[in-house]
N, CA, C, O and the ligand as a Tripos MOL2 file, in Angstrom:
@<TRIPOS>MOLECULE
protein
  269   267    68     0     0
PROTEIN
NO_CHARGES

@<TRIPOS>ATOM
      1 N          88.6960  158.1930   96.7420 N.3       1 MET1
      2 CA         88.5420  159.6010   97.1380 C.3       1 MET1
      3 C          89.8590  160.3510   97.0320 C.2       1 MET1
      4 O          89.8810  161.5220   96.6520 O.2       1 MET1
      5 N          90.9490  159.6880   97.3630 N.am      2 ALA2
      6 CA         92.2540  160.3380   97.2750 C.3       2 ALA2
      7 C          92.5620  160.6930   95.8250 C.2       2 ALA2
      8 O          93.1590  161.7310   95.5370 O.2       2 ALA2
      9 N          92.1490  159.8230   94.9270 N.am      3 ARG3
     10 CA         92.3850  160.0630   93.5160 C.3       3 ARG3
     11 C          91.6110  161.2920   93.0530 C.2       3 ARG3
     12 O          92.1420  162.1370   92.3330 O.2       3 ARG3
     13 N          90.3550  161.3810   93.4730 N.am      4 ARG4
     14 CA         89.5280  162.5210   93.1020 C.3       4 ARG4
     15 C          90.1220  163.8140   93.6560 C.2       4 ARG4
     16 O          90.0440  164.8570   93.0070 O.2       4 ARG4
     17 N          90.7010  163.7560   94.8230 N.am      5 SER5
     18 CA         91.2870  164.9400   95.4340 C.3       5 SER5
     19 C          92.4030  165.5110   94.5670 C.2       5 SER5
     20 O          92.6300  166.7210   94.5580 O.2       5 SER5
     21 N          93.0870  164.6560   93.8520 N.am      6 ARG6
     22 CA         94.1600  165.1610   93.0020 C.3       6 ARG6
     23 C          93.6280  165.6880   91.6700 C.2       6 ARG6
     24 O          94.2040  166.6080   91.0890 O.2       6 ARG6
     25 N          92.5420  165.1120   91.1930 N.am      7 ALA7
     26 CA         92.0110  165.5140   89.8910 C.3       7 ALA7
     27 C          91.2640  166.8450   89.9730 C.2       7 ALA7
     28 O          91.1250  167.5540   88.9750 O.2       7 ALA7
     29 N          90.7920  167.1720   91.1640 N.am      8 PHE8
     30 CA         90.0270  168.4030   91.3310 C.3       8 PHE8
     31 C          90.5910  169.1950   92.5060 C.2       8 PHE8
     32 O          91.2700  168.6510   93.3780 O.2       8 PHE8
     33 N          90.2960  170.4860   92.5070 N.am      9 LYS9
     34 CA         90.7110  171.3210   93.6410 C.3       9 LYS9
     35 C          89.4810  172.0480   94.1580 C.2       9 LYS9
     36 O          88.4930  172.2340   93.4470 O.2       9 LYS9
     37 N          89.5730  172.4460   95.3990 N.am     10 ALA10
     38 CA         88.4330  173.1290   96.0200 C.3      10 ALA10
     39 C          88.7570  174.6030   96.2220 C.2      10 ALA10
     40 O          89.8800  174.9640   96.5740 O.2      10 ALA10
     41 N          87.7690  175.4390   95.9960 N.am     11 CYS11
     42 CA         87.9130  176.8740   96.2310 C.3      11 CYS11
     43 C          88.1440  177.1210   97.7180 C.2      11 CYS11
     44 O          87.4370  176.5650   98.5590 O.2      11 CYS11
     45 N          89.1230  177.9460   98.0410 N.am     12 ALA12
     46 CA         89.4480  178.2060   99.4410 C.3      12 ALA12
     47 C          88.3900  179.0700  100.1190 C.2      12 ALA12
     48 O          88.3200  179.1060  101.3470 O.2      12 ALA12
     49 N          87.5750  179.7580   99.3450 N.am     13 ARG13
     50 CA         86.5590  180.6270   99.9290 C.3      13 ARG13
     51 C          85.2070  179.9330  100.0620 C.2      13 ARG13
     52 O          84.6290  179.9030  101.1480 O.2      13 ARG13
     53 N          84.6950  179.3690   98.9500 N.am     14 CYS14
     54 CA         83.3350  178.8030   99.0100 C.3      14 CYS14
     55 C          83.3200  177.2750   98.9740 C.2      14 CYS14
     56 O          82.2550  176.6680   99.0990 O.2      14 CYS14
     57 N          84.4770  176.6490   98.8070 N.am     15 ARG15
     58 CA         84.6280  175.1900   98.8070 C.3      15 ARG15
     59 C          84.0570  174.5190   97.5580 C.2      15 ARG15
     60 O          83.9320  173.2950   97.5340 O.2      15 ARG15
     61 N          83.7120  175.2710   96.5370 N.am     16 ALA16
     62 CA         83.2400  174.6570   95.2990 C.3      16 ALA16
     63 C          84.3630  173.8350   94.6790 C.2      16 ALA16
     64 O          85.5320  174.2210   94.7120 O.2      16 ALA16
     65 N          83.9790  172.6920   94.1130 N.am     17 ILE17
     66 CA         84.9680  171.8480   93.4460 C.3      17 ILE17
     67 C          85.2120  172.3760   92.0350 C.2      17 ILE17
     68 O          84.2800  172.5390   91.2480 O.2      17 ILE17
     69 N          86.4640  172.6370   91.7370 N.am     18 ASN18
     70 CA         86.8390  173.1570   90.4230 C.3      18 ASN18
     71 C          87.7800  172.1910   89.7230 C.2      18 ASN18
     72 O          88.4810  171.4110   90.3670 O.2      18 ASN18
     73 N          87.7870  172.2520   88.3940 N.am     19 ASP19
     74 CA         88.7530  171.4890   87.6280 C.3      19 ASP19
     75 C          90.1580  171.9450   88.0130 C.2      19 ASP19
     76 O          90.3810  173.1120   88.3330 O.2      19 ASP19
     77 N          91.0840  171.0180   87.9780 N.am     20 ARG20
     78 CA         92.4640  171.3190   88.3600 C.3      20 ARG20
     79 C          93.0480  172.4860   87.5610 C.2      20 ARG20
     80 O          93.9020  173.2220   88.0550 O.2      20 ARG20
     81 N          92.5740  172.6460   86.3180 N.am     21 LYS21
     82 CA         93.1410  173.6850   85.4500 C.3      21 LYS21
     83 C          92.4200  175.0330   85.5660 C.2      21 LYS21
     84 O          92.8210  176.0070   84.9300 O.2      21 LYS21
     85 N          91.3720  175.0880   86.3670 N.am     22 ALA22
     86 CA         90.6020  176.3340   86.4690 C.3      22 ALA22
     87 C          91.4490  177.4610   87.0590 C.2      22 ALA22
     88 O          92.2540  177.2320   87.9620 O.2      22 ALA22
     89 N          91.2650  178.6670   86.5500 N.am     23 ASN23
     90 CA         91.9930  179.8240   87.0790 C.3      23 ASN23
     91 C          91.1800  180.5530   88.1330 C.2      23 ASN23
     92 O          91.7250  181.0600   89.1140 O.2      23 ASN23
     93 N          89.8700  180.6010   87.9210 N.am     24 THR24
     94 CA         88.9920  181.2260   88.8980 C.3      24 THR24
     95 C          87.8330  180.2910   89.2120 C.2      24 THR24
     96 O          87.4140  179.4960   88.3710 O.2      24 THR24
     97 N          87.3270  180.3990   90.4230 N.am     25 CYS25
     98 CA         86.2260  179.5550   90.8760 C.3      25 CYS25
     99 C          84.9620  179.8360   90.0620 C.2      25 CYS25
    100 O          84.5810  180.9930   89.8800 O.2      25 CYS25
    101 N          84.3230  178.7870   89.5790 N.am     26 TRP26
    102 CA         83.0970  178.9610   88.7880 C.3      26 TRP26
    103 C          81.9590  179.5240   89.6320 C.2      26 TRP26
    104 O          81.0270  180.1270   89.0990 O.2      26 TRP26
    105 N          82.0330  179.3270   90.9450 N.am     27 SER27
    106 CA         80.9280  179.7320   91.8120 C.3      27 SER27
    107 C          81.0770  181.1650   92.3260 C.2      27 SER27
    108 O          80.1210  181.9400   92.2920 O.2      27 SER27
    109 N          82.2680  181.5170   92.8010 N.am     28 CYS28
    110 CA         82.4180  182.8350   93.4240 C.3      28 CYS28
    111 C          83.4910  183.7030   92.7780 C.2      28 CYS28
    112 O          83.6390  184.8700   93.1400 O.2      28 CYS28
    113 N          84.2460  183.1450   91.8200 N.am     29 GLY29
    114 CA         85.2340  183.9450   91.1080 C.3      29 GLY29
    115 C          86.5620  184.1060   91.8320 C.2      29 GLY29
    116 O          87.4530  184.8090   91.3550 O.2      29 GLY29
    117 N          86.6960  183.4610   92.9750 N.am     30 TYR30
    118 CA         87.9340  183.5420   93.7480 C.3      30 TYR30
    119 C          89.0460  182.7920   93.0200 C.2      30 TYR30
    120 O          88.7760  181.9110   92.2040 O.2      30 TYR30
    121 N          90.3020  183.1430   93.3190 N.am     31 ASN31
    122 CA         91.3960  182.5020   92.5830 C.3      31 ASN31
    123 C          92.3820  181.7670   93.4850 C.2      31 ASN31
    124 O          93.5160  181.5010   93.0850 O.2      31 ASN31
    125 N          91.9490  181.4390   94.7010 N.am     32 VAL32
    126 CA         92.8030  180.6540   95.5930 C.3      32 VAL32
    127 C          92.1420  179.2910   95.8060 C.2      32 VAL32
    128 O          90.9730  179.1990   96.1780 O.2      32 VAL32
    129 N          92.9160  178.2440   95.5600 N.am     33 PHE33
    130 CA         92.3760  176.8890   95.6520 C.3      33 PHE33
    131 C          93.2570  176.0160   96.5350 C.2      33 PHE33
    132 O          94.4070  176.3480   96.8240 O.2      33 PHE33
    133 N          92.6840  174.8910   96.9550 N.am     34 THR34
    134 CA         93.4770  173.9000   97.6600 C.3      34 THR34
    135 C          93.1990  172.5280   97.0830 C.2      34 THR34
    136 O          92.0610  172.2130   96.7360 O.2      34 THR34
    137 N          94.2340  171.7150   96.9810 N.am     35 SER35
    138 CA         94.0410  170.3450   96.4990 C.3      35 SER35
    139 C          93.7570  169.4260   97.6820 C.2      35 SER35
    140 O          93.4840  168.2380   97.5050 O.2      35 SER35
    141 N          93.8240  169.9870   98.8950 N.am     36 ARG36
    142 CA         93.5760  169.1760  100.0920 C.3      36 ARG36
    143 C          92.1630  169.4290  100.6030 C.2      36 ARG36
    144 O          91.9120  170.3740  101.3510 O.2      36 ARG36
    145 N          91.2550  168.5650  100.1830 N.am     37 TRP37
    146 CA         89.8640  168.6920  100.6170 C.3      37 TRP37
    147 C          89.3120  167.2980  100.8070 C.2      37 TRP37
    148 O          89.8880  166.3210  100.3290 O.2      37 TRP37
    149 N          88.1870  167.2070  101.5110 N.am     38 ASP38
    150 CA         87.6180  165.8990  101.8050 C.3      38 ASP38
    151 C          86.0970  165.9560  101.7530 C.2      38 ASP38
    152 O          85.4870  166.9510  102.1440 O.2      38 ASP38
    153 N          85.5030  164.8920  101.2730 N.am     39 GLY39
    154 CA         84.0540  164.8040  101.2130 C.3      39 GLY39
    155 C          83.5060  165.5610  100.0270 C.2      39 GLY39
    156 O          84.1580  166.4640   99.5030 O.2      39 GLY39
    157 N          82.3150  165.1990   99.6020 N.am     40 LEU40
    158 CA         81.7270  165.8370   98.4350 C.3      40 LEU40
    159 C          80.2280  166.0090   98.6290 C.2      40 LEU40
    160 O          79.5200  165.0610   98.9720 O.2      40 LEU40
    161 N          79.7550  167.2280   98.4060 N.am     41 ILE41
    162 CA         78.3230  167.5140   98.4880 C.3      41 ILE41
    163 C          77.8730  167.9420   97.1070 C.2      41 ILE41
    164 O          78.5180  168.7770   96.4730 O.2      41 ILE41
    165 N          76.7830  167.3830   96.6390 N.am     42 ILE42
    166 CA         76.2510  167.7790   95.3450 C.3      42 ILE42
    167 C          74.9360  168.5120   95.5650 C.2      42 ILE42
    168 O          73.9580  167.9240   96.0270 O.2      42 ILE42
    169 N          74.9170  169.7920   95.2320 N.am     43 ILE43
    170 CA         73.6980  170.5940   95.3470 C.3      43 ILE43
    171 C          73.0250  170.5760   93.9820 C.2      43 ILE43
    172 O          73.6010  171.0410   92.9980 O.2      43 ILE43
    173 N          71.8270  170.0500   93.9180 N.am     44 ILE44
    174 CA         71.1800  169.8770   92.6210 C.3      44 ILE44
    175 C          70.2340  171.0130   92.2750 C.2      44 ILE44
    176 O          70.2170  171.4830   91.1380 O.2      44 ILE44
    177 N          69.4460  171.4560   93.2450 N.am     45 SER45
    178 CA         68.4660  172.4800   92.8970 C.3      45 SER45
    179 C          68.7000  173.7890   93.6300 C.2      45 SER45
    180 O          69.3320  173.8210   94.6860 O.2      45 SER45
    181 N          68.1910  174.8510   93.0630 N.am     46 GLU46
    182 CA         68.3020  176.1780   93.6730 C.3      46 GLU46
    183 C          67.5800  176.2060   95.0210 C.2      46 GLU46
    184 O          67.9170  176.9940   95.9040 O.2      46 GLU46
    185 N          66.5810  175.3310   95.1610 N.am     47 GLU47
    186 CA         65.7770  175.3320   96.3790 C.3      47 GLU47
    187 C          66.3060  174.3620   97.4260 C.2      47 GLU47
    188 O          65.6940  174.1990   98.4810 O.2      47 GLU47
    189 N          67.4150  173.7260   97.1520 N.am     48 SER48
    190 CA         67.9280  172.7050   98.0560 C.3      48 SER48
    191 C          68.1250  173.2330   99.4730 C.2      48 SER48
    192 O          68.6950  174.3050   99.6770 O.2      48 SER48
    193 N          67.6410  172.4600  100.4520 N.am     49 LEU49
    194 CA         67.8390  172.8470  101.8450 C.3      49 LEU49
    195 C          69.3060  172.7560  102.2230 C.2      49 LEU49
    196 O          69.7700  173.4400  103.1360 O.2      49 LEU49
    197 N          70.0290  171.9040  101.5120 N.am     50 LEU50
    198 CA         71.4490  171.7400  101.8060 C.3      50 LEU50
    199 C          72.2270  173.0320  101.5950 C.2      50 LEU50
    200 O          73.2660  173.2470  102.2190 O.2      50 LEU50
    201 N          71.7270  173.8810  100.7220 N.am     51 LYS51
    202 CA         72.4490  175.1190  100.4430 C.3      51 LYS51
    203 C          72.6640  175.9310  101.7130 C.2      51 LYS51
    204 O          73.7260  176.5220  101.9110 O.2      51 LYS51
    205 N          71.6580  175.9530  102.5650 N.am     52 ASP52
    206 CA         71.7880  176.7030  103.8140 C.3      52 ASP52
    207 C          72.7510  176.0100  104.7720 C.2      52 ASP52
    208 O          73.5070  176.6550  105.4990 O.2      52 ASP52
    209 N          72.7030  174.6770  104.7530 N.am     53 ILE53
    210 CA         73.5860  173.9190  105.6390 C.3      53 ILE53
    211 C          75.0420  174.0800  105.2100 C.2      53 ILE53
    212 O          75.9330  174.2810  106.0350 O.2      53 ILE53
    213 N          75.2600  173.9860  103.8980 N.am     54 VAL54
    214 CA         76.6250  174.0720  103.3800 C.3      54 VAL54
    215 C          77.0760  175.5260  103.2850 C.2      54 VAL54
    216 O          78.2710  175.8180  103.3250 O.2      54 VAL54
    217 N          76.1110  176.4330  103.1590 N.am     55 GLY55
    218 CA         76.4550  177.8400  103.0600 C.3      55 GLY55
    219 C          76.8770  178.2620  101.6780 C.2      55 GLY55
    220 O          77.7970  179.0650  101.5270 O.2      55 GLY55
    221 N          76.2100  177.7270  100.6510 N.am     56 VAL56
    222 CA         76.5420  178.0810   99.2770 C.3      56 VAL56
    223 C          75.3120  178.6610   98.5930 C.2      56 VAL56
    224 O          74.1970  178.5250   99.0960 O.2      56 VAL56
    225 N          75.5100  179.3050   97.4520 N.am     57 SER57
    226 CA         74.3910  179.9630   96.8040 C.3      57 SER57
    227 C          74.0210  179.3710   95.4510 C.2      57 SER57
    228 O          72.9460  179.6660   94.9270 O.2      57 SER57
    229 N          74.8770  178.5480   94.8790 N.am     58 ARG58
    230 CA         74.5870  178.0120   93.5540 C.3      58 ARG58
    231 C          74.6920  176.4930   93.5350 C.2      58 ARG58
    232 O          75.5290  175.9260   94.2370 O.2      58 ARG58
    233 N          73.8470  175.8170   92.7350 N.am     59 PRO59
    234 CA         73.9520  174.3610   92.6090 C.3      59 PRO59
    235 C          75.3210  173.9700   92.0610 C.2      59 PRO59
    236 O          75.9160  174.7100   91.2770 O.2      59 PRO59
    237 N          75.8130  172.8160   92.4720 N.am     60 GLY60
    238 CA         77.1030  172.3460   91.9770 C.3      60 GLY60
    239 C          77.7480  171.3950   92.9580 C.2      60 GLY60
    240 O          77.0950  170.8920   93.8720 O.2      60 GLY60
    241 N          79.0390  171.1480   92.7680 N.am     61 TYR61
    242 CA         79.7940  170.2430   93.6230 C.3      61 TYR61
    243 C          80.6020  171.0440   94.6340 C.2      61 TYR61
    244 O          81.2710  172.0180   94.2890 O.2      61 TYR61
    245 N          80.5270  170.6170   95.8770 N.am     62 TYR62
    246 CA         81.2740  171.3100   96.9220 C.3      62 TYR62
    247 C          81.9820  170.3150   97.8400 C.2      62 TYR62
    248 O          81.4720  169.2290   98.1140 O.2      62 TYR62
    249 N          83.1510  170.7030   98.3030 N.am     63 ALA63
    250 CA         83.8540  169.8840   99.2940 C.3      63 ALA63
    251 C          83.1900  170.0850  100.6460 C.2      63 ALA63
    252 O          82.7630  171.1910  100.9760 O.2      63 ALA63
    253 N          83.1040  169.0140  101.4280 N.am     64 ILE64
    254 CA         82.5610  169.1440  102.7760 C.3      64 ILE64
    255 C          83.5790  169.8520  103.6600 C.2      64 ILE64
    256 O          83.2290  170.6720  104.5090 O.2      64 ILE64
    257 N          84.8320  169.5180  103.4410 N.am     65 LYS65
    258 CA         85.8830  170.0590  104.3030 C.3      65 LYS65
    259 C          87.1040  170.4380  103.4730 C.2      65 LYS65
    260 O          87.5920  169.6490  102.6640 O.2      65 LYS65
    261 N          87.5850  171.6460  103.6870 N.am     66 VAL66
    262 CA         88.8330  172.0710  103.0520 C.3      66 VAL66
    263 C          89.9040  172.0580  104.1250 C.2      66 VAL66
    264 O          89.7570  172.6990  105.1650 O.2      66 VAL66
    265 N          90.9690  171.3360  103.8740 N.am     67 LEU67
    266 CA         92.0130  171.1580  104.8930 C.3      67 LEU67
    267 C          93.0270  172.2950  104.8820 C.2      67 LEU67
    268 O          93.9660  172.2920  105.6790 O.2      67 LEU67
    269 ZN         84.5600  179.7530   95.1980 Zn       68 ZN68
@<TRIPOS>BOND
     1     1     2 1
     2     2     3 1
     3     3     4 2
     4     3     5 am
     5     5     6 1
     6     6     7 1
     7     7     8 2
     8     7     9 am
     9     9    10 1
    10    10    11 1
    11    11    12 2
    12    11    13 am
    13    13    14 1
    14    14    15 1
    15    15    16 2
    16    15    17 am
    17    17    18 1
    18    18    19 1
    19    19    20 2
    20    19    21 am
    21    21    22 1
    22    22    23 1
    23    23    24 2
    24    23    25 am
    25    25    26 1
    26    26    27 1
    27    27    28 2
    28    27    29 am
    29    29    30 1
    30    30    31 1
    31    31    32 2
    32    31    33 am
    33    33    34 1
    34    34    35 1
    35    35    36 2
    36    35    37 am
    37    37    38 1
    38    38    39 1
    39    39    40 2
    40    39    41 am
    41    41    42 1
    42    42    43 1
    43    43    44 2
    44    43    45 am
    45    45    46 1
    46    46    47 1
    47    47    48 2
    48    47    49 am
    49    49    50 1
    50    50    51 1
    51    51    52 2
    52    51    53 am
    53    53    54 1
    54    54    55 1
    55    55    56 2
    56    55    57 am
    57    57    58 1
    58    58    59 1
    59    59    60 2
    60    59    61 am
    61    61    62 1
    62    62    63 1
    63    63    64 2
    64    63    65 am
    65    65    66 1
    66    66    67 1
    67    67    68 2
    68    67    69 am
    69    69    70 1
    70    70    71 1
    71    71    72 2
    72    71    73 am
    73    73    74 1
    74    74    75 1
    75    75    76 2
    76    75    77 am
    77    77    78 1
    78    78    79 1
    79    79    80 2
    80    79    81 am
    81    81    82 1
    82    82    83 1
    83    83    84 2
    84    83    85 am
    85    85    86 1
    86    86    87 1
    87    87    88 2
    88    87    89 am
    89    89    90 1
    90    90    91 1
    91    91    92 2
    92    91    93 am
    93    93    94 1
    94    94    95 1
    95    95    96 2
    96    95    97 am
    97    97    98 1
    98    98    99 1
    99    99   100 2
   100    99   101 am
   101   101   102 1
   102   102   103 1
   103   103   104 2
   104   103   105 am
   105   105   106 1
   106   106   107 1
   107   107   108 2
   108   107   109 am
   109   109   110 1
   110   110   111 1
   111   111   112 2
   112   111   113 am
   113   113   114 1
   114   114   115 1
   115   115   116 2
   116   115   117 am
   117   117   118 1
   118   118   119 1
   119   119   120 2
   120   119   121 am
   121   121   122 1
   122   122   123 1
   123   123   124 2
   124   123   125 am
   125   125   126 1
   126   126   127 1
   127   127   128 2
   128   127   129 am
   129   129   130 1
   130   130   131 1
   131   131   132 2
   132   131   133 am
   133   133   134 1
   134   134   135 1
   135   135   136 2
   136   135   137 am
   137   137   138 1
   138   138   139 1
   139   139   140 2
   140   139   141 am
   141   141   142 1
   142   142   143 1
   143   143   144 2
   144   143   145 am
   145   145   146 1
   146   146   147 1
   147   147   148 2
   148   147   149 am
   149   149   150 1
   150   150   151 1
   151   151   152 2
   152   151   153 am
   153   153   154 1
   154   154   155 1
   155   155   156 2
   156   155   157 am
   157   157   158 1
   158   158   159 1
   159   159   160 2
   160   159   161 am
   161   161   162 1
   162   162   163 1
   163   163   164 2
   164   163   165 am
   165   165   166 1
   166   166   167 1
   167   167   168 2
   168   167   169 am
   169   169   170 1
   170   170   171 1
   171   171   172 2
   172   171   173 am
   173   173   174 1
   174   174   175 1
   175   175   176 2
   176   175   177 am
   177   177   178 1
   178   178   179 1
   179   179   180 2
   180   179   181 am
   181   181   182 1
   182   182   183 1
   183   183   184 2
   184   183   185 am
   185   185   186 1
   186   186   187 1
   187   187   188 2
   188   187   189 am
   189   189   190 1
   190   190   191 1
   191   191   192 2
   192   191   193 am
   193   193   194 1
   194   194   195 1
   195   195   196 2
   196   195   197 am
   197   197   198 1
   198   198   199 1
   199   199   200 2
   200   199   201 am
   201   201   202 1
   202   202   203 1
   203   203   204 2
   204   203   205 am
   205   205   206 1
   206   206   207 1
   207   207   208 2
   208   207   209 am
   209   209   210 1
   210   210   211 1
   211   211   212 2
   212   211   213 am
   213   213   214 1
   214   214   215 1
   215   215   216 2
   216   215   217 am
   217   217   218 1
   218   218   219 1
   219   219   220 2
   220   219   221 am
   221   221   222 1
   222   222   223 1
   223   223   224 2
   224   223   225 am
   225   225   226 1
   226   226   227 1
   227   227   228 2
   228   227   229 am
   229   229   230 1
   230   230   231 1
   231   231   232 2
   232   231   233 am
   233   233   234 1
   234   234   235 1
   235   235   236 2
   236   235   237 am
   237   237   238 1
   238   238   239 1
   239   239   240 2
   240   239   241 am
   241   241   242 1
   242   242   243 1
   243   243   244 2
   244   243   245 am
   245   245   246 1
   246   246   247 1
   247   247   248 2
   248   247   249 am
   249   249   250 1
   250   250   251 1
   251   251   252 2
   252   251   253 am
   253   253   254 1
   254   254   255 1
   255   255   256 2
   256   255   257 am
   257   257   258 1
   258   258   259 1
   259   259   260 2
   260   259   261 am
   261   261   262 1
   262   262   263 1
   263   263   264 2
   264   263   265 am
   265   265   266 1
   266   266   267 1
   267   267   268 2
@<TRIPOS>SUBSTRUCTURE
     1 MET1         2 RESIDUE 1 A MET
     2 ALA2         6 RESIDUE 1 A ALA
     3 ARG3        10 RESIDUE 1 A ARG
     4 ARG4        14 RESIDUE 1 A ARG
     5 SER5        18 RESIDUE 1 A SER
     6 ARG6        22 RESIDUE 1 A ARG
     7 ALA7        26 RESIDUE 1 A ALA
     8 PHE8        30 RESIDUE 1 A PHE
     9 LYS9        34 RESIDUE 1 A LYS
    10 ALA10       38 RESIDUE 1 A ALA
    11 CYS11       42 RESIDUE 1 A CYS
    12 ALA12       46 RESIDUE 1 A ALA
    13 ARG13       50 RESIDUE 1 A ARG
    14 CYS14       54 RESIDUE 1 A CYS
    15 ARG15       58 RESIDUE 1 A ARG
    16 ALA16       62 RESIDUE 1 A ALA
    17 ILE17       66 RESIDUE 1 A ILE
    18 ASN18       70 RESIDUE 1 A ASN
    19 ASP19       74 RESIDUE 1 A ASP
    20 ARG20       78 RESIDUE 1 A ARG
    21 LYS21       82 RESIDUE 1 A LYS
    22 ALA22       86 RESIDUE 1 A ALA
    23 ASN23       90 RESIDUE 1 A ASN
    24 THR24       94 RESIDUE 1 A THR
    25 CYS25       98 RESIDUE 1 A CYS
    26 TRP26      102 RESIDUE 1 A TRP
    27 SER27      106 RESIDUE 1 A SER
    28 CYS28      110 RESIDUE 1 A CYS
    29 GLY29      114 RESIDUE 1 A GLY
    30 TYR30      118 RESIDUE 1 A TYR
    31 ASN31      122 RESIDUE 1 A ASN
    32 VAL32      126 RESIDUE 1 A VAL
    33 PHE33      130 RESIDUE 1 A PHE
    34 THR34      134 RESIDUE 1 A THR
    35 SER35      138 RESIDUE 1 A SER
    36 ARG36      142 RESIDUE 1 A ARG
    37 TRP37      146 RESIDUE 1 A TRP
    38 ASP38      150 RESIDUE 1 A ASP
    39 GLY39      154 RESIDUE 1 A GLY
    40 LEU40      158 RESIDUE 1 A LEU
    41 ILE41      162 RESIDUE 1 A ILE
    42 ILE42      166 RESIDUE 1 A ILE
    43 ILE43      170 RESIDUE 1 A ILE
    44 ILE44      174 RESIDUE 1 A ILE
    45 SER45      178 RESIDUE 1 A SER
    46 GLU46      182 RESIDUE 1 A GLU
    47 GLU47      186 RESIDUE 1 A GLU
    48 SER48      190 RESIDUE 1 A SER
    49 LEU49      194 RESIDUE 1 A LEU
    50 LEU50      198 RESIDUE 1 A LEU
    51 LYS51      202 RESIDUE 1 A LYS
    52 ASP52      206 RESIDUE 1 A ASP
    53 ILE53      210 RESIDUE 1 A ILE
    54 VAL54      214 RESIDUE 1 A VAL
    55 GLY55      218 RESIDUE 1 A GLY
    56 VAL56      222 RESIDUE 1 A VAL
    57 SER57      226 RESIDUE 1 A SER
    58 ARG58      230 RESIDUE 1 A ARG
    59 PRO59      234 RESIDUE 1 A PRO
    60 GLY60      238 RESIDUE 1 A GLY
    61 TYR61      242 RESIDUE 1 A TYR
    62 TYR62      246 RESIDUE 1 A TYR
    63 ALA63      250 RESIDUE 1 A ALA
    64 ILE64      254 RESIDUE 1 A ILE
    65 LYS65      258 RESIDUE 1 A LYS
    66 VAL66      262 RESIDUE 1 A VAL
    67 LEU67      266 RESIDUE 1 A LEU
    68 ZN68       269 GROUP 0 **** ****
């Protein structure tokens, strides 16, 4: 998990996991990221109940916690 944390960064606003080289978040377009995040949630469908729990609007990878 520590290795993955370095390879990817999480959006500071929506917690979406972005490639380390990304300039803007693929999910919300924000441009502030953190490399310190923990846990991973994968939202697969638009209808996923997890979306409400995690508080996101689009399927994808999200950090559970941004430090
Ligand atoms: Zn975002």
